[in-house]
C-alpha positions as CSV (number, residue, x, y, z in Angstrom):
1,M,32.0,10.6,-22.4
2,T,32.8,9.2,-19.0
3,D,32.4,5.4,-18.6
4,K,31.2,5.9,-15.0
5,K,27.7,4.8,-14.2
6,L,24.7,6.6,-12.8
7,I,22.2,5.7,-10.0
8,G,18.7,6.9,-10.2
9,V,16.3,6.8,-7.2
10,D,12.6,7.5,-7.5
11,L,11.2,8.0,-4.0
12,G,7.5,7.5,-3.7
13,G,5.0,7.1,-0.9
14,T,4.5,3.3,-1.5
15,T,7.8,2.2,-3.1
16,I,11.3,3.4,-3.7
17,K,12.6,2.5,-7.2
18,F,16.3,2.2,-8.0
19,A,18.3,1.8,-11.2
20,I,21.9,1.6,-12.2
21,L,22.4,3.2,-15.7
22,T,25.2,3.8,-18.1
23,A,26.2,7.4,-18.8
24,A,24.0,7.1,-22.0
25,G,20.9,6.4,-19.9
26,D,20.5,2.7,-20.5
27,I,19.2,0.8,-17.5
28,Q,21.5,-2.1,-16.5
29,Q,20.0,-3.1,-13.2
30,K,16.8,-2.1,-11.4
31,W,15.0,-3.0,-8.2
32,S,12.6,-1.5,-5.7
33,I,11.9,-1.6,-1.9
34,E,8.8,-0.7,0.1
35,T,8.8,2.8,1.5
36,N,8.7,2.6,5.3
37,I,7.0,5.7,6.5
38,L,6.8,4.6,10.2
39,S,8.6,6.7,12.9
40,D,8.0,9.9,11.0
41,G,9.8,8.5,8.0
42,Q,13.1,8.4,9.8
43,L,13.9,4.9,8.3
44,I,13.6,6.0,4.6
45,I,17.0,7.5,4.1
46,P,18.8,4.7,6.0
47,D,16.8,2.2,3.9
48,I,18.0,4.0,0.7
49,I,21.6,3.9,1.8
50,D,21.4,0.2,2.8
51,S,19.7,-0.8,-0.4
52,I,22.3,0.9,-2.6
53,N,25.2,-0.5,-0.6
54,H,23.7,-4.0,-0.6
55,H,23.2,-4.0,-4.4
56,L,26.7,-2.5,-5.1
57,K,28.2,-5.3,-3.1
58,M,25.9,-7.9,-4.8
59,Y,27.1,-6.6,-8.3
60,D,30.7,-6.4,-7.1
61,M,30.8,-2.6,-7.7
62,K,32.5,0.2,-5.9
63,A,31.5,3.8,-5.2
64,D,34.3,5.2,-7.5
65,Q,32.6,3.5,-10.5
66,F,29.7,6.0,-10.2
67,S,29.4,9.7,-11.2
68,G,26.6,10.2,-8.8
69,I,23.2,9.4,-7.4
70,G,20.1,11.3,-8.6
71,L,17.1,11.3,-6.3
72,G,13.6,12.4,-7.2
73,S,11.4,13.1,-4.2
74,P,8.1,14.8,-3.2
75,G,8.2,17.8,-0.9
76,T,9.7,21.2,-1.0
77,I,13.4,21.1,-1.9
78,N,16.1,23.5,-0.8
79,F,18.5,22.9,-3.6
80,K,21.3,25.0,-2.0
81,E,21.2,23.1,1.3
82,G,20.2,19.7,-0.2
83,T,17.2,19.3,2.1
84,I,13.6,18.3,1.8
85,K,10.6,19.6,3.8
86,G,6.9,18.9,3.9
87,A,6.8,15.6,2.1
88,F,3.7,14.5,4.0
89,N,3.1,11.3,2.1
90,L,6.5,10.2,3.4
91,N,5.7,11.4,6.9
92,W,8.5,14.0,6.6
93,K,7.0,16.9,8.4
94,D,10.3,18.4,9.4
95,E,13.4,19.0,7.3
96,V,15.5,16.0,6.3
97,Y,19.0,15.9,4.8
98,P,19.1,13.3,2.0
99,V,22.1,14.8,0.2
100,R,24.3,15.0,3.3
101,D,23.2,11.6,4.7
102,I,23.2,9.5,1.4
103,E,26.6,10.9,0.4
104,A,28.0,10.0,3.8
105,G,26.5,6.6,3.7
106,T,27.5,5.6,0.2
107,G,30.5,7.7,-0.7
108,I,28.8,8.9,-3.9
109,P,27.7,12.5,-4.7
110,V,23.9,13.1,-4.6
111,T,21.7,15.5,-6.5
112,I,18.0,15.9,-5.6
113,E,15.0,17.2,-7.6
114,N,11.2,17.2,-7.4
115,D,9.6,13.9,-8.4
116,A,7.4,15.3,-11.1
117,N,10.4,17.1,-12.6
118,V,12.5,14.0,-12.7
119,A,9.7,12.2,-14.6
120,A,9.8,15.1,-17.0
121,L,13.5,14.8,-17.4
122,G,13.3,11.1,-18.0
123,E,10.7,11.4,-20.7
124,R,12.7,14.2,-22.3
125,W,16.0,12.3,-22.2
126,K,15.0,8.7,-23.2
127,G,11.2,8.9,-23.9
128,A,8.7,10.8,-25.9
129,G,10.5,14.1,-25.5
130,N,13.1,12.8,-28.0
131,N,15.8,14.8,-26.1
132,A,14.5,18.1,-27.4
133,D,15.5,21.3,-25.8
134,D,11.9,22.4,-25.1
135,V,9.5,19.9,-23.6
136,V,6.4,20.2,-21.3
137,F,5.5,17.1,-19.4
138,V,2.1,16.6,-17.6
139,T,1.4,13.6,-15.5
140,L,-2.2,12.6,-14.8
141,G,-2.4,10.5,-11.6
142,T,-4.1,10.9,-8.3
143,G,-3.3,14.5,-8.8
144,V,-1.9,16.4,-11.8
145,G,1.8,17.3,-11.9
146,G,4.2,18.5,-14.4
147,G,7.7,19.7,-15.4
148,I,8.9,22.2,-17.9
149,I,12.2,22.0,-19.8
150,A,13.1,25.2,-21.7
151,N,16.3,25.7,-23.7
152,G,17.5,22.4,-22.3
153,Q,17.1,23.5,-18.7
154,L,14.5,22.5,-16.1
155,L,12.5,25.4,-14.9
156,H,12.2,25.9,-11.1
157,G,10.8,29.4,-10.8
158,A,11.3,31.9,-8.0
159,N,10.1,29.6,-5.3
160,G,10.5,26.2,-6.9
161,A,6.8,26.0,-8.1
162,A,7.3,26.1,-11.9
163,G,5.5,23.3,-13.7
164,E,2.5,23.1,-11.3
165,I,0.3,22.4,-14.3
166,G,-2.4,20.9,-12.1
167,H,-3.2,24.3,-10.6
168,V,-3.8,26.1,-13.9
169,T,-7.3,27.4,-13.6
170,V,-9.6,26.1,-16.4
171,D,-13.0,26.8,-14.8
172,P,-13.1,29.7,-12.3
173,H,-16.5,28.5,-11.1
174,G,-15.6,24.9,-11.0
175,F,-14.8,22.4,-8.2
176,M,-12.9,23.5,-5.1
177,C,-9.3,22.3,-5.2
178,T,-7.2,21.2,-2.2
179,C,-5.0,24.2,-2.9
180,G,-7.9,26.6,-2.0
181,K,-8.7,27.7,-5.5
182,R,-11.6,26.7,-7.7
183,G,-11.5,25.0,-11.1
184,C,-7.9,23.8,-11.1
185,L,-7.0,21.3,-13.8
186,E,-6.3,18.8,-11.1
187,T,-10.0,18.8,-10.0
188,I,-11.0,17.7,-13.6
189,A,-8.2,15.7,-15.3
190,S,-6.7,13.8,-12.4
191,A,-7.9,10.2,-11.7
192,T,-9.9,11.5,-8.7
193,G,-11.1,14.5,-10.6
194,I,-12.5,12.4,-13.4
195,V,-14.5,10.4,-10.9
196,H,-15.7,13.7,-9.4
197,V,-16.8,15.0,-12.8
198,A,-18.6,11.7,-13.5
199,R,-20.6,11.8,-10.3
200,D,-21.4,15.5,-10.8
201,R,-22.6,14.9,-14.4
202,A,-24.6,11.8,-13.5
203,G,-26.7,13.9,-11.1
204,E,-28.0,15.9,-14.1
205,Y,-28.2,13.0,-16.6
206,A,-31.5,11.2,-17.4
207,G,-30.5,9.1,-20.4
208,D,-29.5,5.5,-21.0
209,S,-26.0,4.9,-19.8
210,E,-24.1,2.0,-18.1
211,L,-21.9,4.6,-16.3
212,K,-25.1,6.2,-14.9
213,A,-26.4,2.8,-13.8
214,M,-23.2,2.0,-12.0
215,L,-23.2,5.3,-10.2
216,D,-26.9,5.1,-9.3
217,D,-26.2,1.6,-7.9
218,G,-23.6,3.0,-5.6
219,Q,-20.7,1.2,-7.2
220,D,-17.2,2.6,-7.0
221,I,-15.8,3.7,-10.3
222,S,-12.4,4.7,-11.6
223,A,-11.1,7.0,-14.3
224,K,-10.3,3.8,-16.3
225,D,-14.0,2.8,-16.1
226,V,-15.0,6.1,-17.5
227,F,-12.7,6.0,-20.4
228,D,-13.3,2.3,-21.1
229,L,-17.1,3.0,-21.3
230,A,-16.5,6.1,-23.4
231,K,-14.7,4.0,-25.9
232,T,-17.8,1.8,-26.3
233,G,-20.0,4.9,-26.9
234,D,-21.6,5.2,-23.5
235,D,-23.3,8.6,-23.7
236,L,-22.6,9.8,-20.1
237,A,-19.0,8.5,-20.2
238,L,-18.5,10.4,-23.5
239,I,-19.8,13.6,-21.9
240,V,-17.3,13.2,-19.0
241,A,-14.4,12.2,-21.3
242,D,-15.1,15.2,-23.6
243,Y,-15.2,17.6,-20.7
244,V,-12.0,16.2,-19.2
245,C,-10.1,16.2,-22.5
246,D,-11.4,19.7,-23.5
247,S,-10.2,21.1,-20.2
248,L,-6.8,19.4,-20.4
249,G,-6.4,20.5,-24.0
250,F,-7.4,24.1,-23.1
251,A,-4.8,24.2,-20.3
252,L,-2.0,22.6,-22.4
253,A,-2.8,25.0,-25.4
254,N,-2.3,28.0,-23.2
255,I,1.0,26.6,-21.8
256,A,2.1,25.8,-25.3
257,N,1.1,29.4,-26.4
258,S,3.4,30.7,-23.7
259,L,6.4,28.4,-24.0
260,N,6.3,27.0,-27.6
261,P,7.7,23.6,-26.7
262,K,8.7,21.1,-29.3
263,Y,6.7,18.4,-27.5
264,V,3.9,18.3,-24.9
265,V,4.1,14.8,-23.3
266,I,1.1,13.3,-21.4
267,G,1.9,10.6,-18.8
268,G,0.5,9.1,-15.6
269,G,-2.1,6.5,-15.0
270,V,-4.9,8.3,-16.9
271,S,-2.7,8.4,-20.0
272,A,-3.3,4.6,-20.3
273,A,-6.6,5.6,-22.1
274,G,-4.1,5.9,-25.1
275,D,-5.0,7.4,-28.5
276,F,-8.6,7.8,-27.5
277,L,-7.5,10.4,-24.9
278,L,-4.7,11.8,-27.0
279,N,-6.9,12.5,-30.0
280,K,-9.5,14.4,-28.0
281,V,-6.8,16.4,-26.1
282,E,-5.0,17.3,-29.4
283,K,-8.3,18.5,-31.0
284,A,-8.9,20.8,-28.0
285,M,-5.3,22.0,-28.0
286,R,-5.5,22.9,-31.7
287,A,-8.7,24.8,-31.2
288,N,-7.0,27.0,-28.7
289,E,-3.5,27.4,-30.2
290,F,-2.4,30.2,-32.5
291,A,-0.8,29.3,-35.9
292,T,2.9,29.2,-35.0
293,I,2.2,26.8,-32.1
294,K,0.1,24.5,-34.3
295,D,2.9,24.3,-36.8
296,S,5.7,23.6,-34.2
297,T,4.3,21.9,-31.1
298,E,3.4,18.2,-31.1
299,V,1.5,16.4,-28.3
300,R,2.5,12.9,-27.4
301,L,1.8,10.1,-24.9
302,A,4.6,9.3,-22.5
303,S,6.6,6.1,-23.4
304,L,8.6,5.2,-20.3
305,G,5.9,4.4,-17.8
306,N,7.2,3.8,-14.3
307,G,10.8,4.0,-15.6
308,A,10.6,7.8,-16.2
309,G,11.5,8.6,-12.6
310,V,14.7,6.7,-12.2
311,I,15.9,7.6,-15.7
312,G,15.2,11.3,-15.0
313,A,16.8,11.2,-11.6
314,A,19.9,9.7,-13.1
315,S,19.9,12.4,-15.7
316,L,20.4,15.0,-12.9
317,I,24.1,13.7,-12.8
318,K,24.6,14.6,-16.5
């Protein structure tokens, strides 16, 4: 194996995370900078270049010591051209050229990939995916994203949309999604979706519940509040948590029935609910899986946290 190092870059709307890793995927240095989306995001790529060059100088390292830079980014990626378009949370309305520009600015080869996919690659390589050839990753954050690795290869699909687990329909008559469909998993199992479900169910609930009292009082609640109260036995919170986990388990069971992964890994902020969430999701999955899948597919919580993106981005160089 080469002794050259890897650089992983995880580009988000708030922060840009960086890491220098060994070829085996061990992080040696990491840092982050604020994402400056002013001026139509035109400063983002120069900031990435400057930050990498600054840190290489600080660590007394040269470009030829690196196999490459892996970059995970939101937006629609043209893999052939090395461009990104429509990353609206970065203010990138028009096409940008990160591969061309970062290579020119650092002298190191660059590979790009969708941000949810690099998180999937990270969990597969060094996290809960245990470096298996077949892994499905779902991330529950403000939205619901995902990535699918089959036979050791990341799936992109005909138009780059493979792994859009958040837009699997779980209730055709459910809430309207920003994508224009009804009942997408994202409208139920994302952090914002869970709050939406809680408010909806509270309108029909007449029992004794702290969650109900908080909502009736006009308080802002979070997905964490819902699951924390569910863990104490709060009746309304349990109704919400059960619906969320049943919907997530139903969607993941059907994905598992189609793909037969070794592991289904659940990450993102909502996964901080831990085994309470995992056990409910697993119960719903088992109820909707056929026998072969029950025997061969395991559902797990992600283990890398915020590090999944930079590790997965670096793994693109492998």
